[in-house]
Each structure stands twice: as structure tokens, then as C-alpha cells.
N, C-alpha and C positions, 0 to 999 in steps of 0.2 A: 504494500500500500504506500509506504513512504517513497519507494522508488518511482511508483506511478505519479505521485504528487510532485516529486522532484522533476520528473520528465516533463510534466505539464507546465510547471513553472518555468523551466528552461525554454520551452517552446513559446510560451507567452512572452517571456523576456525577449526572445529572438524576434517575435512579431512586433513588439514595441520598438526595438531597435530599427527594424525595417521601416516602420511607419515614421519614426523620427527622422531617419535619413531622407525619406520622401518629403517630409516637411522642410528639411534643410535644403533640398533641391528645388523647392518651390520659390520661384521669383516673386510670386504674389505675396508670400509671407514676408519676404525681405522688404518688399515695397511697403507693405503695411507697417513694418517696424520703422522704416525710414521716414514715413509721413506722420507717424504718431507723434514723434518728438516735436516737430514744428507746430502741429496742431495744439498739443498740450501747452507748449511754450507760449504761443499767441494767446491762448485762453488765460494762462496764468498772468501774463504781463497785463492784459486788459483788466483782469479781476483785481490785481494788486493796485493798479493805478486808480481804478474806480473806488476801491476800498479806502485808499489814502485820501482821495478827494472828499469823500463823505466824512472820514474821520478828522480831516483837517479843519472842517467847520466847527468841530466841537472843541478843538484845542486852542482856539484863538481868543479865548475869553468870552465866547458867546456873542461875538459881534453880530452874527446872523443866527437868530434863534431857530430858524427852520432846520438847517443842517445839524446844529447842536442837538436838537430834540431827536432828530433821526438817528444820530450816532449813539445816543444813549442806549438804544436797544439793538445796536448793530450786531448781527450774528455772522460768524465765519461760515456757517452752513450755507446761508443764502449768498453771502458776499464773496466767498472764495471757493469752498469745496464744490458746490453744485456747478458753477460756471467753469471751473478748471477741469473737473472730471467729465463735464458734459462733452468734451471732445471725444471721449470714448463712445458716446452714443453714435456719433458720425462714423467713427471707425468701424464699429460693430455693424452698422447698417449698410455701409457702402463698400467696405474692403474685406471684412472677415468672411462674408459668404463665398468670395472667390477662392479663398484659401481652403475652406471646407469642401467646396465643390471639386477642386483639383485633386484633393486627397482621395476622393471616391471616383470621380469621372474618369481619370486617367487609367485607373485599374479596370474599369468597366469597358472603356473604349479599346484598350489594348488586349483585352482578354486575359490579363494577369490574374483577375479574380478567380476565374475558373481553374487556372493552373494552380493557384494557391489553395483552393479547396481540395485539389487532388494531391497536394504536396505533403511533405512531412508535417507541415503546420496544421493540417486539416483537423486533427483531434481537438485543437483549441476551439473549433466551432465558429459559426458565423457570429453568434452573440458576443463571443470573446473578441473577435476581430473588430466589431463595431465599438465595443467598450474600449479597446485599445486606441482606435481612431479618436474617440471622444476624449480620452485621456491625453493623447498627443496634441489635439487641437486646443484643449484647455491649458495645457502646459505652454504651448505657443502663445496663447492669449495672455497668460501670466507674464511671460517675457515682455510682451508689449506694454505691460503695466509699469515697467521700470521708469519711464518718463513721468508717469503720474505720481509714483512714490517720490521721485526726485523733486517734483513740484511741491508736494506737501512738506518735504524736508526743507526746501528753500523757504517756504512760508514760516516754518518754525524758526529757521535761521534769521529771518527778518524780525523776529520777536512776536510773531502772530500767535494766535491761540487756536487750538484744535481740540474738539471733544471726541474722545475715542469711540463712543457709542454711535453718535450720529454720523461720524465719518465712515465707520465700518458698515453702517447700514446703507449708505450711498454706494460704497464699493460692492456690497452684496447685490444691490439692485442692478448694477452694471454687469456683474458676473452672471446673474440669471438672465439678463437681457441678451448677453452674448451666447449663453447656453441655448436659449430658444432660437437664436439666429442660426447657430450651428445645426440644431436639430432640423430646422426647416430646409437649410441648404443641403444637408445630407440626404434628406428625403427626396428633394427635387433632383439631386444628382443620381439617385438610384432609379428614378422613373424615366427621366429624360434621356434621350439618346446622345446628346452632346452637352458639353460644358456651357456653351452659349445659351442653349435652351434652359438649362438648369438655372443659370444666372437670371434670365428673364423671369422665370417662375418665382424665384426667391424675391427679387425686387418687386414683382407683382404682388406677392403676399404683403410685403412691407407697405406698398402704396395702398393696398386694399385696407389694411388696418388703419392707416391715416384717414382714408375716405370714410371708414366706419365711424371713427371718432368725430369726424367733421359733420357727418350726416346726423349722428346721434345727439349732437349738441343742440340743446333747446327742444328736445323731444322726450316723449315718454315711451314706455313699453319695452319690448325685447331689446331693441337697439341701445336704449339707455342703460340696460343692465349689462350688456356685453361690452360697451365702450370702456369702462374702467379697467378691463382686463386685457386691453390691447397693449402691445409692448411699450409704446411711448407713455401711455397713461399709467401703466404699472410702474414704470421708472419714476414718474413724477411723484408717486406715492412714497417711494423710498427717499426721494430727494426732499420731501417735506418732513422727513424725520420719523415716519411711521412704518412699523414693521407689522404686516398683516399675515396671519397664518394662511388665510385663504389665497392671498396673492402669491405667496411662495409656493404653495402646493400646486396651484394651477400652472404656474410657469414651469415648475419641474415636471409636472405631469405632461404638459404639452411638449416639452423637450424630449422626454423619454418616448412619447408617442411618435415623434419624428424619427428617432433611431429605430424603433420597432417597425415603423412603416418601411424604412429603408431596408431592414433585414428581410422583410417579406419579398421585396422586389430585387434584392441582390442574390437571392437563392436561385442558382441556375437550374436546379433540378425540380423546381415547383412549377406546374403549369399556370398559365396566365389566368384562367378562370378561378383557380384556387387562390391566387394572389389577390384578385379583385374582391372575392367574397371575404377573405380574411381581413383585407384592408378596410372594407366597409364595417365589419364587426369591430375592428380596432378603433375606427373613428367614432362609432356609437358609444363604445365603452369609455373612450376619452371624454366625449361630451357629457356622458352621464356622471363620470367622476368629477369633472369640472363643475357641473351644475350642483353636485352635492357639496363640493368644497366652497362654492361661492356663498353658501348660507352660513358658513362659519364666521363668527364675530370676534374670535380671539385676536387680539392685537396688542402691540406695545408701542408706547410713545418714547422714542429714543432721542428726540430733540432735547437739547440741553435747556431750552427755554420753555419746555412743556407746552408747546403751542397746540398740541392735539388733545389736551387733557383739561378737565376741570381741576380746581383745587383738591388736594388729597382728601380733605375732610368731606367734601361734597361727593367725591367718587365713592368713598366708603358708605355714605348714607344712601346713595342711589343703588348701590349693589345690594343693599339690605331690603329694598322694596320687593315684595312678592306679588303685588297686584300688577296686572297688565297695564302698560302705558301705551296709549294710542294718540297719534297726532294726525290731524287732518289739515292740509295746507291748501288754501285757495289762492295760490300764487302761480303765475306762469313760469315756465322754465327760463325765459329770458329776463325775468324781473330781477334786478340787482338785490332787492330785499330778500328774495328766495335764496340767492347765493350766500348772502350774509347769514341767513338762518341755517342753511345747510352746513356752512363752515364753522360757525361759532357755537352752534347748539346741537343740531341733529347728528352730525358725524360723531361728536363726543358722546352723545347719549347712546348711540348704537354700541359703543365699546363697553359700556358699563352696566346698562340695564339688562336684566335677565330676560324680560319679556317686553319687547318693544317693536312697534311697527309704525310706518309712516304711509299715509295715503295722500297723493297729490290729486286734488279735485278740480283744478282749473281746466277749462276746455280749450283754451287757445295757447299759442306759443308766446305771444307778446303781452296779452292782457289788455290790449287797447280797445277791443270790441266786446268785452264782457258785459252782459246785461246786469242791471241793478239787482236782479233776483239771484244772481250767481254767487253772491257773498264774496266777491273778489276782494282780496286783501286780508281776509280773516284767517286766523290760525287757531284751531280748536285743539285743546289738550284734554285728554281723558285719562284719569287714573282710576281703574276699577269702574264703578258706576257714576262717578262724579266727573262733570265736564265744565270747561270754562273757556271763554274767548280771550285771546291775548294777541295784540298786534305787534308787540315789541319783539325785536330779535336780539335784545341785550341779554347776555348770559345770566347775570345775577337776578334779573326780573323773571326770566323763565324758570330758573331753579326755585325761586321763592314761590311761584305759582304751583309748581309740581309738589313741593312740600305741603302747601296748603291743601291741594286736592287729595294728597295721600294721607292727610291728617297726622303728619309727623312734624316735630319741631325742626327748624333749620339747624344744622350742626354748628357747633362753636368752631369757627375757623381759626386754627393756630396761625400765628404770624409766619408766613413763608417768605423766605428771602426772594426779592424780585430779581429778575434776570438783569445782571449789571450791564450787559453789552460789552463788546470788546473792540474799541476803536484802535486803529493802528495806522498811522501815516507812514507807511514804508515805501521804499523804492525797489522795483524789481531788478536789483543789481545782479549781474551775472547770469540772468535767465536767458537773455538773447543769445550770447555766444554758446551757452551750454546746449540749448535746444535747437538752434539754427545751424550751428557749425559742428560742435563736438559730437552730438548724438548722430546726425546723418553720416559723419565721417567714420565713427566707430561702427555703425551698421555696415557701411560699405567695406571696411577692412575685414569685418567678420564674414561678410558674404564672400569676399575674395578668398579668404583662408579656407572657408568650408568648401568652395568649389575646387580649390587645390587639393584638399584631402580627398574629395570625391573622385577626382581624376586619378589620383595616386592609387586609391583602392581599386578602381576599375582596371588599371594597368596590372596590378598584382593578380587580379582574378584572371586576366587573360594569360 
């Protein structure tokens, strides 16, 4: 048994080494590395200069009250982490798919996949092959994160502040976004006959999710429920400092479904009708699992300023409510008041109330042509059998009304330290030469060295 396990591990390691050499031979991956540095550098320089401009207004004795008040709650999450690491959303959307497609499509187009199935590596199985490809692609993606790590270290070197929890949450969001992109690209490469077709399908999926989010804006129904789980919308949730179990589960599930879909179509010994039937079953199971996960409310507010949470005393009191809480909102989707209500109150209530539901009763998108009998502008709160009308979207007023309807006293709020804000008037010194010159040059030298080793190994094989 031990010899068999050792033999399988050696074969898996050999397969990993083979896939890694394929990645090193991919010019698309080296191009991704070379372009990532300048993109991250430009984002960092712009973010630091903007941050310094806002912070400078607070440090001049308050000569201009507006900027000083703004800098009082200045958050590195919004001011630096999100815009700097946002460069990776562009890289994952427009460059990473070509790297993943090449790792699968070249094997399919050349027929090497069939040969590999019949070779000594065949006991590893198709699932192991796909797992190894995923591991190699994720490792290559982590290498591309070196500029992002350098950017964060530079910010710390400038004397800036970073919170570990909210920063790690943004990094996790980008990692899951990249994993989903890889899953879609691998699935497209497994089905399409050429790399160009797979690239078009992958970019079509991306554009389709953008269109879905655009069409769902200001609407109700199924589209509005699907829009928050599109890749870009999901990434914005992480960038806002919130970690949702449903979001993580759906992104991982969709990514694994992409690899499973690819496995069905990369199997050369399975007939096409069987692949189609199994693919349909896989899609239905994935949709069912995603629908189940979408109902989960577990989440964590990792933002240092607790922007997604009520005060701790109020959260403890709300979690103790056992009566169902229902909210009926007579506001249209495009009404700014509804946006304030959703952000400041309803989204926070969903995370803490054990039995909570919201009904949107407005009949139009803008609310301009609502009849007087439609009760437009009203927001009704019900706790158990008791109901009350409240038009305010202010958090303390809504909480006080909920406690009144529940018949419980408002909790004694302990004095919580307010978020201090972290103003920093820094200059992005050293960033331009590092990301515009040093990083592309280092990638070019590494590419030349890897090509030299590749040619040397080929000559030795001959």
C-alpha cells in the first residue's frame, strides 16, 4: 500500500512539474507578469497622491473645513487598498483567461491529452490532472501578486496604516474572482475547438455578467437576486469590508463546476451525448447548490470602521429577538432614499436578525408616476403582530422603533471608540522606477533565463 501511494505521489509530482514547465513556456503568462507591475504601480501612485491631497487638508490647521472633516474618517481601505489592488480585477478579467486557456487548449489541439491519458501518468486520472492544472494556475497567479505585496509594503514604508483583516478580505475577494475566471476559461477551452474561440466565450461570459448587473439595476425579481453574485458585484462586497459565507460558497462552487465541466469534455473516451447529459445535470446541481447557499445570512464585518454593523450592544439585542420582523418598503429601486435605507439599515438587519424579510411594494422603477393610493414613500415595520409606519432611514430612529414594536427596552450602549481615521500626506517615492522599470526588466530577464533552460533541457533529451 505504501509503495502504491508513493508511486502515485511521484506521478502526481511529475505531472505538476510538467504543467509548471508548460506555464513557464507560456508567453501569455510572462506578458501578464510584465503588465501587472505597471498597472499596480499606476494605481498605487494615483491612490497615494489622492490620499495625500485629502489628508493635507486636515493638516493645515483646518483652513478648509471640508477636507479636514473628510480626512477625519479617512480609511486606507477605500483610499488605498481597494484602488491599488483593483488593478488585479483588470488583470484577472482580460489577461488571466488567456493563460488558463493555453494550458488546456494546446494539449487538446495537439492531441497530447490523449497521449497523456495512455501514458504512465494515466493512473493519476483526469481529476488529478485538472487539480494539478488548477494548482499551477493559482501558483502562477500568486507570483503575479508580488507587485501588489510590494505596493502594500511601500505604503507601510510611507508611514501609512493597514488593517490586516480588511486587507486580507480584499485579497481573498480577488483570489476567488481569479479562481472563477480560471474555472470559466478552462471550461471554455475544453469545449471549444480553438484557443481563439475559447477566449471569445470567456470574454462573452464576462461581458454577459456586466450586462446582467446593468440590466438588473433598478429592477426587481430574479435578475435583482442574481446580480449581487456576478463576479464584479461579488468583488465589491469584499472591497466594502464584508465577508459573506454565501458569497464565498457560490464563487467556489461555480469555480469547481467549471473544472468539473471541463473534465467531462476532456475525457476522450466518453461519447458526446453522454457528455451533454452529464453537463446538463452538473449545471442543474450547481444552480441548485447556489440557490441554497444564496439564502445563507452568515457574514462578518471585517472593516476596521465597522461600516457594515450596528453598535455591538444593538446587535446583541437584535439577535435576542425571537419574533419575526417584516419590512414593507414602498420605494422604487431608483429612489436614493431606498438606497440609503438598504445600506444603512436593511443590509445590517439581515446579518443579525434570526427571522427577517423585506418586501418591496413599489410598482415603478422611478416612483415618478405612482398614484396617491400606492402609499409611495412609506416604510412599514412589523415585529410579530405589531406594525408601525416610519419614513426615516436614520439608523438610531429605526432601531428605536423596532425596540418599541418588540416591547423591549433599548440596550444601554457602552461608549465605543469612534473610528479615528488615518490621514497620511505621503509621496509615492520610489514607486515609479520600481514598477515601471525594475519589475518589467526583472520579468524579462526571468523569461530569458527560463527559455534558456528550456532549450538546454530539450537538447539533452535529444
